[in-house]
N, CA, C, O and the ligand as a Tripos MOL2 file, in Angstrom:
@<TRIPOS>MOLECULE
protein
  257   255    65     0     0
PROTEIN
NO_CHARGES

@<TRIPOS>ATOM
      1 N         101.0920  -79.2270  -56.0370 N.3       1 MET1
      2 CA        100.8360  -77.7850  -55.9020 C.3       1 MET1
      3 C          99.3300  -77.5200  -55.9080 C.2       1 MET1
      4 O          98.6320  -77.9040  -56.8470 O.2       1 MET1
      5 N          98.8540  -76.8910  -54.9040 N.am      2 SER2
      6 CA         97.4130  -76.6040  -54.8720 C.3       2 SER2
      7 C          97.1650  -75.1870  -55.3550 C.2       2 SER2
      8 O          97.9120  -74.2540  -55.0580 O.2       2 SER2
      9 N          96.1000  -75.0680  -56.0990 N.am      3 GLN3
     10 CA         95.7790  -73.7590  -56.6600 C.3       3 GLN3
     11 C          94.4390  -73.2770  -56.1230 C.2       3 GLN3
     12 O          93.4590  -74.0210  -56.1040 O.2       3 GLN3
     13 N          94.4130  -72.0700  -55.7050 N.am      4 MET4
     14 CA         93.1510  -71.4800  -55.2590 C.3       4 MET4
     15 C          92.3410  -71.0960  -56.4930 C.2       4 MET4
     16 O          92.7390  -70.2450  -57.2880 O.2       4 MET4
     17 N          91.2390  -71.7280  -56.6180 N.am      5 ASN5
     18 CA         90.3910  -71.4090  -57.7540 C.3       5 ASN5
     19 C          89.3550  -70.3840  -57.3220 C.2       5 ASN5
     20 O          88.3210  -70.7220  -56.7460 O.2       5 ASN5
     21 N          89.6500  -69.1500  -57.6070 N.am      6 GLN6
     22 CA         88.7320  -68.1010  -57.1730 C.3       6 GLN6
     23 C          87.4880  -68.0610  -58.0470 C.2       6 GLN6
     24 O          87.5670  -67.9730  -59.2730 O.2       6 GLN6
     25 N          86.3740  -68.1260  -57.4040 N.am      7 SER7
     26 CA         85.1240  -68.0490  -58.1480 C.3       7 SER7
     27 C          84.8610  -66.5980  -58.5340 C.2       7 SER7
     28 O          85.5250  -65.6770  -58.0570 O.2       7 SER7
     29 N          83.9090  -66.4240  -59.3810 N.am      8 GLN8
     30 CA         83.5820  -65.0870  -59.8740 C.3       8 GLN8
     31 C          83.2320  -64.1640  -58.7190 C.2       8 GLN8
     32 O          82.5610  -64.5520  -57.7630 O.2       8 GLN8
     33 N          83.7010  -62.9460  -58.8370 N.am      9 GLN9
     34 CA         83.3770  -61.9650  -57.8150 C.3       9 GLN9
     35 C          81.8920  -61.6550  -57.8770 C.2       9 GLN9
     36 O          81.3350  -61.4540  -58.9560 O.2       9 GLN9
     37 N          81.2610  -61.6170  -56.7260 N.am     10 PRO10
     38 CA         79.8390  -61.2820  -56.7480 C.3      10 PRO10
     39 C          79.6410  -59.8370  -57.1870 C.2      10 PRO10
     40 O          80.2640  -58.9160  -56.6600 O.2      10 PRO10
     41 N          78.7680  -59.6680  -58.1540 N.am     11 LYS11
     42 CA         78.4940  -58.3250  -58.6480 C.3      11 LYS11
     43 C          76.9970  -58.1000  -58.6750 C.2      11 LYS11
     44 O          76.2010  -59.0180  -58.8720 O.2      11 LYS11
     45 N          76.6570  -56.8770  -58.4750 N.am     12 THR12
     46 CA         75.2510  -56.5290  -58.5270 C.3      12 THR12
     47 C          75.0670  -55.4470  -59.5790 C.2      12 THR12
     48 O          75.9270  -54.5820  -59.7480 O.2      12 THR12
     49 N          73.9610  -55.4980  -60.2730 N.am     13 ILE13
     50 CA         73.6750  -54.4900  -61.2860 C.3      13 ILE13
     51 C          72.8140  -53.4100  -60.6440 C.2      13 ILE13
     52 O          71.7870  -53.6940  -60.0270 O.2      13 ILE13
     53 N          73.2480  -52.1860  -60.8010 N.am     14 ILE14
     54 CA         72.5740  -51.0460  -60.1950 C.3      14 ILE14
     55 C          71.9210  -50.1890  -61.2810 C.2      14 ILE14
     56 O          72.5230  -49.9060  -62.3170 O.2      14 ILE14
     57 N          70.7020  -49.7930  -61.0260 N.am     15 THR15
     58 CA         69.9950  -48.8760  -61.9180 C.3      15 THR15
     59 C          69.9410  -47.5100  -61.2400 C.2      15 THR15
     60 O          69.5560  -47.4030  -60.0760 O.2      15 THR15
     61 N          70.3290  -46.4700  -61.9720 N.am     16 VAL16
     62 CA         70.2960  -45.1150  -61.4310 C.3      16 VAL16
     63 C          69.1050  -44.3710  -62.0430 C.2      16 VAL16
     64 O          68.9750  -44.2730  -63.2630 O.2      16 VAL16
     65 N          68.2550  -43.8600  -61.1800 N.am     17 LEU17
     66 CA         67.0670  -43.1330  -61.6190 C.3      17 LEU17
     67 C          67.2200  -41.6480  -61.3130 C.2      17 LEU17
     68 O          67.7660  -41.2670  -60.2770 O.2      17 LEU17
     69 N          66.7330  -40.8190  -62.2270 N.am     18 LYS18
     70 CA         66.7890  -39.3720  -62.0230 C.3      18 LYS18
     71 C          65.4260  -38.7700  -62.2820 C.2      18 LYS18
     72 O          64.6450  -39.2700  -63.0920 O.2      18 LYS18
     73 N          65.1570  -37.6780  -61.5700 N.am     19 CYS19
     74 CA         63.9080  -36.9640  -61.7630 C.3      19 CYS19
     75 C          63.9890  -36.0960  -63.0170 C.2      19 CYS19
     76 O          65.0470  -35.5650  -63.3540 O.2      19 CYS19
     77 N          62.8540  -35.9640  -63.6990 N.am     20 LEU20
     78 CA         62.8030  -35.1230  -64.9030 C.3      20 LEU20
     79 C          62.8890  -33.6380  -64.5530 C.2      20 LEU20
     80 O          63.3430  -32.8380  -65.3700 O.2      20 LEU20
     81 N          62.4660  -33.2710  -63.3730 N.am     21 LYS21
     82 CA         62.3860  -31.8590  -63.0000 C.3      21 LYS21
     83 C          63.5180  -31.3840  -62.1010 C.2      21 LYS21
     84 O          64.2130  -30.4160  -62.4090 O.2      21 LYS21
     85 N          63.6900  -32.0830  -60.9840 N.am     22 CYS22
     86 CA         64.6900  -31.6200  -60.0290 C.3      22 CYS22
     87 C          65.9340  -32.5020  -60.1050 C.2      22 CYS22
     88 O          66.0730  -33.3200  -61.0140 O.2      22 CYS22
     89 N          66.8230  -32.3280  -59.1520 N.am     23 SER23
     90 CA         68.0890  -33.0530  -59.2020 C.3      23 SER23
     91 C          68.0450  -34.3500  -58.3890 C.2      23 SER23
     92 O          69.0810  -34.9490  -58.1000 O.2      23 SER23
     93 N          66.8350  -34.7720  -58.0250 N.am     24 TYR24
     94 CA         66.6980  -36.0090  -57.2550 C.3      24 TYR24
     95 C          67.2650  -37.1860  -58.0400 C.2      24 TYR24
     96 O          67.0630  -37.3120  -59.2480 O.2      24 TYR24
     97 N          67.9700  -38.0310  -57.3280 N.am     25 MET25
     98 CA         68.6260  -39.1770  -57.9430 C.3      25 MET25
     99 C          68.5690  -40.3300  -56.9580 C.2      25 MET25
    100 O          68.7580  -40.1320  -55.7580 O.2      25 MET25
    101 N          68.3140  -41.5240  -57.4490 N.am     26 VAL26
    102 CA         68.2510  -42.6720  -56.5500 C.3      26 VAL26
    103 C          68.7980  -43.9010  -57.2590 C.2      26 VAL26
    104 O          68.6800  -44.0380  -58.4770 O.2      26 VAL26
    105 N          69.3930  -44.7830  -56.4880 N.am     27 GLU27
    106 CA         69.8970  -46.0400  -57.0320 C.3      27 GLU27
    107 C          69.0920  -47.1860  -56.4510 C.2      27 GLU27
    108 O          68.6760  -47.1580  -55.2920 O.2      27 GLU27
    109 N          68.8830  -48.1930  -57.2840 N.am     28 ARG28
    110 CA         68.2090  -49.3970  -56.7900 C.3      28 ARG28
    111 C          68.7390  -50.5770  -57.5930 C.2      28 ARG28
    112 O          69.3310  -50.3910  -58.6560 O.2      28 ARG28
    113 N          68.5310  -51.7810  -57.0940 N.am     29 PRO29
    114 CA         69.0010  -52.9470  -57.8410 C.3      29 PRO29
    115 C          68.3010  -53.0450  -59.1980 C.2      29 PRO29
    116 O          67.1150  -52.7400  -59.3280 O.2      29 PRO29
    117 N          69.0580  -53.4740  -60.1940 N.am     30 PHE30
    118 CA         68.5300  -53.6330  -61.5430 C.3      30 PHE30
    119 C          67.4010  -54.6570  -61.5640 C.2      30 PHE30
    120 O          67.4660  -55.7060  -60.9240 O.2      30 PHE30
    121 N          66.3900  -54.3220  -62.3040 N.am     31 LYS31
    122 CA         65.2660  -55.2460  -62.4790 C.3      31 LYS31
    123 C          65.1700  -55.6120  -63.9540 C.2      31 LYS31
    124 O          65.5300  -54.8260  -64.8310 O.2      31 LYS31
    125 N          64.6870  -56.7990  -64.2020 N.am     32 GLU32
    126 CA         64.5220  -57.2330  -65.5820 C.3      32 GLU32
    127 C          63.5990  -56.2670  -66.3150 C.2      32 GLU32
    128 O          62.5470  -55.8930  -65.7950 O.2      32 GLU32
    129 N          63.9880  -55.8650  -67.5140 N.am     33 GLY33
    130 CA         63.1660  -54.9300  -68.2890 C.3      33 GLY33
    131 C          63.6170  -53.4880  -68.1610 C.2      33 GLY33
    132 O          63.0890  -52.6050  -68.8380 O.2      33 GLY33
    133 N          64.6000  -53.2450  -67.2880 N.am     34 ASP34
    134 CA         65.1330  -51.8890  -67.1580 C.3      34 ASP34
    135 C          65.9630  -51.5170  -68.3770 C.2      34 ASP34
    136 O          66.7260  -52.3390  -68.8850 O.2      34 ASP34
    137 N          65.8190  -50.2900  -68.8450 N.am     35 PHE35
    138 CA         66.6850  -49.7850  -69.9070 C.3      35 PHE35
    139 C          66.7970  -48.2750  -69.7600 C.2      35 PHE35
    140 O          65.9320  -47.6290  -69.1680 O.2      35 PHE35
    141 N          67.8700  -47.7260  -70.3060 N.am     36 VAL36
    142 CA         68.1400  -46.2990  -70.1740 C.3      36 VAL36
    143 C          67.0150  -45.4860  -70.8220 C.2      36 VAL36
    144 O          66.5480  -45.7970  -71.9170 O.2      36 VAL36
    145 N          66.6040  -44.4550  -70.1230 N.am     37 LEU37
    146 CA         65.5390  -43.5120  -70.4900 C.3      37 LEU37
    147 C          64.1190  -44.0380  -70.2610 C.2      37 LEU37
    148 O          63.1380  -43.3670  -70.5780 O.2      37 LEU37
    149 N          64.0300  -45.2280  -69.7150 N.am     38 LYS38
    150 CA         62.7090  -45.7520  -69.3600 C.3      38 LYS38
    151 C          62.1580  -44.9400  -68.1810 C.2      38 LYS38
    152 O          62.8950  -44.6050  -67.2530 O.2      38 LYS38
    153 N          60.8840  -44.6340  -68.2250 N.am     39 ILE39
    154 CA         60.2380  -43.9330  -67.1170 C.3      39 ILE39
    155 C          59.8300  -44.9800  -66.0800 C.2      39 ILE39
    156 O          59.1360  -45.9490  -66.3880 O.2      39 ILE39
    157 N          60.2730  -44.7620  -64.8610 N.am     40 ASP40
    158 CA         60.0000  -45.7460  -63.8220 C.3      40 ASP40
    159 C          59.9070  -45.0730  -62.4560 C.2      40 ASP40
    160 O          60.9230  -44.6920  -61.8740 O.2      40 ASP40
    161 N          58.7150  -44.9320  -61.9630 N.am     41 GLY41
    162 CA         58.5340  -44.3850  -60.6250 C.3      41 GLY41
    163 C          58.3130  -42.8800  -60.6290 C.2      41 GLY41
    164 O          58.3250  -42.2320  -61.6760 O.2      41 GLY41
    165 N          58.1130  -42.3450  -59.4430 N.am     42 THR42
    166 CA         57.8850  -40.9160  -59.3000 C.3      42 THR42
    167 C          58.8110  -40.3330  -58.2370 C.2      42 THR42
    168 O          59.2270  -41.0100  -57.2970 O.2      42 THR42
    169 N          59.1090  -39.0720  -58.4240 N.am     43 CYS43
    170 CA         59.9850  -38.3520  -57.5090 C.3      43 CYS43
    171 C          59.2620  -38.0810  -56.1930 C.2      43 CYS43
    172 O          58.1210  -37.6200  -56.2110 O.2      43 CYS43
    173 N          59.8910  -38.3520  -55.0580 N.am     44 PRO44
    174 CA         59.2480  -38.0700  -53.7630 C.3      44 PRO44
    175 C          59.1980  -36.5730  -53.4580 C.2      44 PRO44
    176 O          58.4520  -36.1560  -52.5720 O.2      44 PRO44
    177 N          59.9670  -35.7660  -54.1650 N.am     45 ASN45
    178 CA         59.9880  -34.3240  -53.9060 C.3      45 ASN45
    179 C          58.8460  -33.5940  -54.6000 C.2      45 ASN45
    180 O          58.1490  -32.7930  -53.9760 O.2      45 ASN45
    181 N          58.6490  -33.8680  -55.8950 N.am     46 ASP46
    182 CA         57.6670  -33.1110  -56.6540 C.3      46 ASP46
    183 C          56.6880  -33.9790  -57.4460 C.2      46 ASP46
    184 O          55.8520  -33.4480  -58.1780 O.2      46 ASP46
    185 N          56.7790  -35.2830  -57.3130 N.am     47 GLY47
    186 CA         55.8280  -36.1680  -57.9840 C.3      47 GLY47
    187 C          56.0420  -36.3000  -59.4820 C.2      47 GLY47
    188 O          55.1980  -36.8650  -60.1780 O.2      47 GLY47
    189 N          57.1570  -35.7890  -59.9890 N.am     48 SER48
    190 CA         57.4800  -35.9030  -61.4120 C.3      48 SER48
    191 C          57.9800  -37.3100  -61.7250 C.2      48 SER48
    192 O          58.4630  -38.0150  -60.8390 O.2      48 SER48
    193 N          57.8640  -37.7110  -62.9830 N.am     49 PRO49
    194 CA         58.3560  -39.0540  -63.3340 C.3      49 PRO49
    195 C          59.8710  -39.1650  -63.1900 C.2      49 PRO49
    196 O          60.6080  -38.2040  -63.4110 O.2      49 PRO49
    197 N          60.3080  -40.3500  -62.8180 N.am     50 LEU50
    198 CA         61.7370  -40.6450  -62.7730 C.3      50 LEU50
    199 C          62.0830  -41.4420  -64.0230 C.2      50 LEU50
    200 O          61.3150  -42.3020  -64.4540 O.2      50 LEU50
    201 N          63.2270  -41.1560  -64.5940 N.am     51 TYR51
    202 CA         63.6860  -41.9400  -65.7410 C.3      51 TYR51
    203 C          65.0050  -42.6180  -65.4070 C.2      51 TYR51
    204 O          65.7540  -42.1650  -64.5410 O.2      51 TYR51
    205 N          65.2700  -43.6990  -66.1020 N.am     52 ILE52
    206 CA         66.5220  -44.4330  -65.8650 C.3      52 ILE52
    207 C          67.6580  -43.7020  -66.5610 C.2      52 ILE52
    208 O          67.6940  -43.5760  -67.7850 O.2      52 ILE52
    209 N          68.5670  -43.2350  -65.7530 N.am     53 TRP53
    210 CA         69.6730  -42.4130  -66.2330 C.3      53 TRP53
    211 C          70.8750  -43.2920  -66.6090 C.2      53 TRP53
    212 O          71.6230  -42.9810  -67.5360 O.2      53 TRP53
    213 N          71.0400  -44.3760  -65.8800 N.am     54 GLY54
    214 CA         72.1820  -45.2460  -66.1660 C.3      54 GLY54
    215 C          72.0490  -46.5830  -65.4790 C.2      54 GLY54
    216 O          71.3200  -46.7340  -64.4990 O.2      54 GLY54
    217 N          72.7720  -47.5510  -66.0160 N.am     55 ILE55
    218 CA         72.7860  -48.9010  -65.4460 C.3      55 ILE55
    219 C          74.2520  -49.3270  -65.3990 C.2      55 ILE55
    220 O          74.9660  -49.2500  -66.3990 O.2      55 ILE55
    221 N          74.6840  -49.7740  -64.2280 N.am     56 TYR56
    222 CA         76.0680  -50.2080  -64.1380 C.3      56 TYR56
    223 C          76.2430  -51.3650  -63.1760 C.2      56 TYR56
    224 O          75.3900  -51.6200  -62.3260 O.2      56 TYR56
    225 N          77.3560  -52.0580  -63.3200 N.am     57 ALA57
    226 CA         77.6730  -53.1830  -62.4440 C.3      57 ALA57
    227 C          78.5640  -52.6970  -61.3130 C.2      57 ALA57
    228 O          79.4830  -51.9020  -61.5120 O.2      57 ALA57
    229 N          78.2720  -53.1870  -60.1500 N.am     58 LYS58
    230 CA         78.9940  -52.7500  -58.9600 C.3      58 LYS58
    231 C          79.4740  -53.9970  -58.2340 C.2      58 LYS58
    232 O          78.7100  -54.9410  -58.0340 O.2      58 LYS58
    233 N          80.7050  -53.9980  -57.8520 N.am     59 SER59
    234 CA         81.2270  -55.1390  -57.1090 C.3      59 SER59
    235 C          80.7240  -55.0780  -55.6780 C.2      59 SER59
    236 O          80.6960  -54.0200  -55.0500 O.2      59 SER59
    237 N          80.3280  -56.2390  -55.1810 N.am     60 LEU60
    238 CA         79.8220  -56.2770  -53.8040 C.3      60 LEU60
    239 C          80.9570  -56.2830  -52.7990 C.2      60 LEU60
    240 O          80.7690  -55.9770  -51.6220 O.2      60 LEU60
    241 N          82.1250  -56.6320  -53.2790 N.am     61 VAL61
    242 CA         83.2650  -56.7320  -52.3770 C.3      61 VAL61
    243 C          83.8820  -55.3550  -52.1900 C.2      61 VAL61
    244 O          84.4000  -54.7500  -53.1280 O.2      61 VAL61
    245 N          83.8120  -54.8900  -50.9780 N.am     62 GLU62
    246 CA         84.4020  -53.5910  -50.6850 C.3      62 GLU62
    247 C          85.5140  -53.7600  -49.6760 C.2      62 GLU62
    248 O          85.3120  -54.2980  -48.5870 O.2      62 GLU62
    249 N          86.6650  -53.3040  -50.0420 N.am     63 LYS63
    250 CA         87.8090  -53.4130  -49.1360 C.3      63 LYS63
    251 C          88.1400  -52.0420  -48.5870 C.2      63 LYS63
    252 O          88.1830  -51.0430  -49.3050 O.2      63 LYS63
    253 N          88.3700  -52.0350  -47.2840 N.am     64 LYS64
    254 CA         88.7070  -50.7470  -46.6820 C.3      64 LYS64
    255 C          90.0320  -50.8490  -45.9430 C.2      64 LYS64
    256 O          90.4930  -49.8660  -45.3640 O.2      64 LYS64
    257 ZN         61.8700  -34.2280  -58.5830 Zn       65 ZN65
@<TRIPOS>BOND
     1     1     2 1
     2     2     3 1
     3     3     4 2
     4     3     5 am
     5     5     6 1
     6     6     7 1
     7     7     8 2
     8     7     9 am
     9     9    10 1
    10    10    11 1
    11    11    12 2
    12    11    13 am
    13    13    14 1
    14    14    15 1
    15    15    16 2
    16    15    17 am
    17    17    18 1
    18    18    19 1
    19    19    20 2
    20    19    21 am
    21    21    22 1
    22    22    23 1
    23    23    24 2
    24    23    25 am
    25    25    26 1
    26    26    27 1
    27    27    28 2
    28    27    29 am
    29    29    30 1
    30    30    31 1
    31    31    32 2
    32    31    33 am
    33    33    34 1
    34    34    35 1
    35    35    36 2
    36    35    37 am
    37    37    38 1
    38    38    39 1
    39    39    40 2
    40    39    41 am
    41    41    42 1
    42    42    43 1
    43    43    44 2
    44    43    45 am
    45    45    46 1
    46    46    47 1
    47    47    48 2
    48    47    49 am
    49    49    50 1
    50    50    51 1
    51    51    52 2
    52    51    53 am
    53    53    54 1
    54    54    55 1
    55    55    56 2
    56    55    57 am
    57    57    58 1
    58    58    59 1
    59    59    60 2
    60    59    61 am
    61    61    62 1
    62    62    63 1
    63    63    64 2
    64    63    65 am
    65    65    66 1
    66    66    67 1
    67    67    68 2
    68    67    69 am
    69    69    70 1
    70    70    71 1
    71    71    72 2
    72    71    73 am
    73    73    74 1
    74    74    75 1
    75    75    76 2
    76    75    77 am
    77    77    78 1
    78    78    79 1
    79    79    80 2
    80    79    81 am
    81    81    82 1
    82    82    83 1
    83    83    84 2
    84    83    85 am
    85    85    86 1
    86    86    87 1
    87    87    88 2
    88    87    89 am
    89    89    90 1
    90    90    91 1
    91    91    92 2
    92    91    93 am
    93    93    94 1
    94    94    95 1
    95    95    96 2
    96    95    97 am
    97    97    98 1
    98    98    99 1
    99    99   100 2
   100    99   101 am
   101   101   102 1
   102   102   103 1
   103   103   104 2
   104   103   105 am
   105   105   106 1
   106   106   107 1
   107   107   108 2
   108   107   109 am
   109   109   110 1
   110   110   111 1
   111   111   112 2
   112   111   113 am
   113   113   114 1
   114   114   115 1
   115   115   116 2
   116   115   117 am
   117   117   118 1
   118   118   119 1
   119   119   120 2
   120   119   121 am
   121   121   122 1
   122   122   123 1
   123   123   124 2
   124   123   125 am
   125   125   126 1
   126   126   127 1
   127   127   128 2
   128   127   129 am
   129   129   130 1
   130   130   131 1
   131   131   132 2
   132   131   133 am
   133   133   134 1
   134   134   135 1
   135   135   136 2
   136   135   137 am
   137   137   138 1
   138   138   139 1
   139   139   140 2
   140   139   141 am
   141   141   142 1
   142   142   143 1
   143   143   144 2
   144   143   145 am
   145   145   146 1
   146   146   147 1
   147   147   148 2
   148   147   149 am
   149   149   150 1
   150   150   151 1
   151   151   152 2
   152   151   153 am
   153   153   154 1
   154   154   155 1
   155   155   156 2
   156   155   157 am
   157   157   158 1
   158   158   159 1
   159   159   160 2
   160   159   161 am
   161   161   162 1
   162   162   163 1
   163   163   164 2
   164   163   165 am
   165   165   166 1
   166   166   167 1
   167   167   168 2
   168   167   169 am
   169   169   170 1
   170   170   171 1
   171   171   172 2
   172   171   173 am
   173   173   174 1
   174   174   175 1
   175   175   176 2
   176   175   177 am
   177   177   178 1
   178   178   179 1
   179   179   180 2
   180   179   181 am
   181   181   182 1
   182   182   183 1
   183   183   184 2
   184   183   185 am
   185   185   186 1
   186   186   187 1
   187   187   188 2
   188   187   189 am
   189   189   190 1
   190   190   191 1
   191   191   192 2
   192   191   193 am
   193   193   194 1
   194   194   195 1
   195   195   196 2
   196   195   197 am
   197   197   198 1
   198   198   199 1
   199   199   200 2
   200   199   201 am
   201   201   202 1
   202   202   203 1
   203   203   204 2
   204   203   205 am
   205   205   206 1
   206   206   207 1
   207   207   208 2
   208   207   209 am
   209   209   210 1
   210   210   211 1
   211   211   212 2
   212   211   213 am
   213   213   214 1
   214   214   215 1
   215   215   216 2
   216   215   217 am
   217   217   218 1
   218   218   219 1
   219   219   220 2
   220   219   221 am
   221   221   222 1
   222   222   223 1
   223   223   224 2
   224   223   225 am
   225   225   226 1
   226   226   227 1
   227   227   228 2
   228   227   229 am
   229   229   230 1
   230   230   231 1
   231   231   232 2
   232   231   233 am
   233   233   234 1
   234   234   235 1
   235   235   236 2
   236   235   237 am
   237   237   238 1
   238   238   239 1
   239   239   240 2
   240   239   241 am
   241   241   242 1
   242   242   243 1
   243   243   244 2
   244   243   245 am
   245   245   246 1
   246   246   247 1
   247   247   248 2
   248   247   249 am
   249   249   250 1
   250   250   251 1
   251   251   252 2
   252   251   253 am
   253   253   254 1
   254   254   255 1
   255   255   256 2
@<TRIPOS>SUBSTRUCTURE
     1 MET1         2 RESIDUE 1 A MET
     2 SER2         6 RESIDUE 1 A SER
     3 GLN3        10 RESIDUE 1 A GLN
     4 MET4        14 RESIDUE 1 A MET
     5 ASN5        18 RESIDUE 1 A ASN
     6 GLN6        22 RESIDUE 1 A GLN
     7 SER7        26 RESIDUE 1 A SER
     8 GLN8        30 RESIDUE 1 A GLN
     9 GLN9        34 RESIDUE 1 A GLN
    10 PRO10       38 RESIDUE 1 A PRO
    11 LYS11       42 RESIDUE 1 A LYS
    12 THR12       46 RESIDUE 1 A THR
    13 ILE13       50 RESIDUE 1 A ILE
    14 ILE14       54 RESIDUE 1 A ILE
    15 THR15       58 RESIDUE 1 A THR
    16 VAL16       62 RESIDUE 1 A VAL
    17 LEU17       66 RESIDUE 1 A LEU
    18 LYS18       70 RESIDUE 1 A LYS
    19 CYS19       74 RESIDUE 1 A CYS
    20 LEU20       78 RESIDUE 1 A LEU
    21 LYS21       82 RESIDUE 1 A LYS
    22 CYS22       86 RESIDUE 1 A CYS
    23 SER23       90 RESIDUE 1 A SER
    24 TYR24       94 RESIDUE 1 A TYR
    25 MET25       98 RESIDUE 1 A MET
    26 VAL26      102 RESIDUE 1 A VAL
    27 GLU27      106 RESIDUE 1 A GLU
    28 ARG28      110 RESIDUE 1 A ARG
    29 PRO29      114 RESIDUE 1 A PRO
    30 PHE30      118 RESIDUE 1 A PHE
    31 LYS31      122 RESIDUE 1 A LYS
    32 GLU32      126 RESIDUE 1 A GLU
    33 GLY33      130 RESIDUE 1 A GLY
    34 ASP34      134 RESIDUE 1 A ASP
    35 PHE35      138 RESIDUE 1 A PHE
    36 VAL36      142 RESIDUE 1 A VAL
    37 LEU37      146 RESIDUE 1 A LEU
    38 LYS38      150 RESIDUE 1 A LYS
    39 ILE39      154 RESIDUE 1 A ILE
    40 ASP40      158 RESIDUE 1 A ASP
    41 GLY41      162 RESIDUE 1 A GLY
    42 THR42      166 RESIDUE 1 A THR
    43 CYS43      170 RESIDUE 1 A CYS
    44 PRO44      174 RESIDUE 1 A PRO
    45 ASN45      178 RESIDUE 1 A ASN
    46 ASP46      182 RESIDUE 1 A ASP
    47 GLY47      186 RESIDUE 1 A GLY
    48 SER48      190 RESIDUE 1 A SER
    49 PRO49      194 RESIDUE 1 A PRO
    50 LEU50      198 RESIDUE 1 A LEU
    51 TYR51      202 RESIDUE 1 A TYR
    52 ILE52      206 RESIDUE 1 A ILE
    53 TRP53      210 RESIDUE 1 A TRP
    54 GLY54      214 RESIDUE 1 A GLY
    55 ILE55      218 RESIDUE 1 A ILE
    56 TYR56      222 RESIDUE 1 A TYR
    57 ALA57      226 RESIDUE 1 A ALA
    58 LYS58      230 RESIDUE 1 A LYS
    59 SER59      234 RESIDUE 1 A SER
    60 LEU60      238 RESIDUE 1 A LEU
    61 VAL61      242 RESIDUE 1 A VAL
    62 GLU62      246 RESIDUE 1 A GLU
    63 LYS63      250 RESIDUE 1 A LYS
    64 LYS64      254 RESIDUE 1 A LYS
    65 ZN65       257 GROUP 0 **** ****
């Protein structure tokens, strides 16, 4: 009997950034040293600092 040994599903860690002033929100791949509420980058709309709002894992496999 042969068994399919499925390897781990590829996952990517996503960091969600939000502007302190407006409702601008952006996602980017997680970088080492990221943590929630860290200030990272500036808003393209008003130049305000962006803070890390959340970090989550996202599966790369999308089935439609
Ligand atoms: Zn903004």
